[in-house]
N, C-alpha and C positions, 0 to 999 in steps of 0.2 A: 480354327480358321487359319488358313495360310495367309501371311501378310502379303500385300502388294509391294513389290520391291522396285524402287526407282533409283537408277544411277544418276548422280549429279556431278557434272564436270564444268569447269570454267578455266579461262585463261591458259589454254594449252599452248598458244603461241607457236603452232607448227610442230610441236614435239609429238609426232604421231606414234613413235615407239613407246613413249611413256603412256600415252592414251591407251594403246593396245595392251600393255602390261597391266594397267589399272583395271581395264575392262575384264581381262582374263581372271583377275583375282576376285572379282565381284560375285562370281557364280551366277545363278539364275537371276535375271532381272526381267521385269514386265514392261518397263518403259525407261527412257533416259531423257534427261534435261541437260542442254548445253547452254551456258550462260554468256557466251561470247568470247572473243579474242582467241582465235581467228576463225572467221566464218567457214573457211574451207575445211577446217577440222570437223565441223558439224557434218559436212558431206562424207568425210572419212568415217565418222562414227555411224552415220546412216548406213553406209555400205557394210561395216562390221556387224551391225545389228541385223541387217538383211540376211546375213549368213547363218544366223542362229535359227534353229528349227521353229521356234515360236514367233520369230520376227517382231521383237519389241519396237514400239513406235518411238521416234525421237522428236522432241520439242526443242526449238532453238530460238534464241534471241541474239541480236548483234551487240557487239561491244564497241568501245571507243576506237578500236583499231579496225572496225568493220564498216566504216561509214558508207562505203560503196555497195555494201551488201543489201539485198532485198529482204533480209530477215527483219522482223519487227523489233522495235525498241523494248517492248514489253509484251507479256502474254498472260492470260488468265486461263488455267486449265483445271480440270477435275480428274483426280487419279485416286484410286483406293478410298473413295468416299471423302476426300479432302479437296478443298479449293486451294489452288496454288498460284501465287502471283510470281512471275519470273521477270527479271530485268538484269542487265549487266551491273548496274550500280553507279555508273558515271553520271547519270542524270538525276540522282537524288543527293540531297545535301548531308544526310546523316542516317544512321540506322533507325532513329525514331521517325523521321519523315518517311522512310520506306515502310515502316510498320503502319503508319497512318494511311499511306497510299494503298497498301494491301488490305487494310481493314475497310477502307472506302469501297473496295471492289469485292468485299465479302470473303476475302481469303483467310484461311487458317494458317497458311505457311507463305513466307516470302523467300524466294531463292535469289541470290545475287552473287556477284564475283567482284572483279575490278581491283580489289585491294591486295589480292594474292595471299591474304591472311585468313585462315579458317576462323569461323565464328558460328556458334550455336547457342542462341539464347532467346528468351521471350521478351518482347517489348509490346506494350499495349495489347496483350493477349494474342499476339501473332508470333509464331516461331520464325526467327530470322536465321537462315542457314547460308553460310558462305563456305564452299568446300575447299577454298584455297586454290593454288595454281596447279593445274594438271600437267604442266610441262615446264621445261627449261630450268627446273630446280631453282626457282626464284629465291633470291635473298639467301642463298646458301643452304636452303632447306630441301626437302624431298618433294617430288611431284606427288600430288594427292587429289583425292576425290571422295565422295560420300555415297553410301547407299542409304536411302530412306526406306524403312519398312513401315508401311501404312496399314492400319487395320483399326480395330476398336481401341479407343484410348489414344494416348499421346504417341506420336511417331517415334520410332526407334532409329537412331542415327548411327551408322557404322562408318568410321574413318578408314579409308584405304590409302596406303602410302607406298610410293615407289622410291626406294633409296638409291636409284641409279644402277644397282647391281641386280635388281629384281624386286618386284612388288611384294609387299607383305601387309598383312592385316594388323592394325594396331588395336583393334577392339572398339568398344563403345566409349564415346566421350559424353554421351547423354543418355 
């Protein structure tokens, strides 16, 4: 069975060149999730996805820099047989409270951003995934995003990194 591939982006802060390079390195994706900061970058991603022959769908929430945006603060979706809770992260007090909120909504996975720091771990039976910052090379690091491969069993997470000279795949970190 071919896994359902989901691109996960957050905190691009207007760096559309990095977004484009990261997306190019991901290969085939079936859907994409954008976790806020900056909402206009979600529109950019939507346009890039529309150019793909199979037209993956984009799901997006707003971040703390998107307060004028009409995007929702959070969203519950189902992809690849998994229920996924999406939020930027600025409205939750800790990873554990995010896990509780996701669990209350029947989610298997909680996607969030805001911290610009990648995270991939289980809390309270929920996979918490933060792809890090997809732009502006925050805190001296590289722009990065994730691909989630969903199918039977646990999701497989692929870290995709752009080191300013060109995106590269770092492999699996879980």
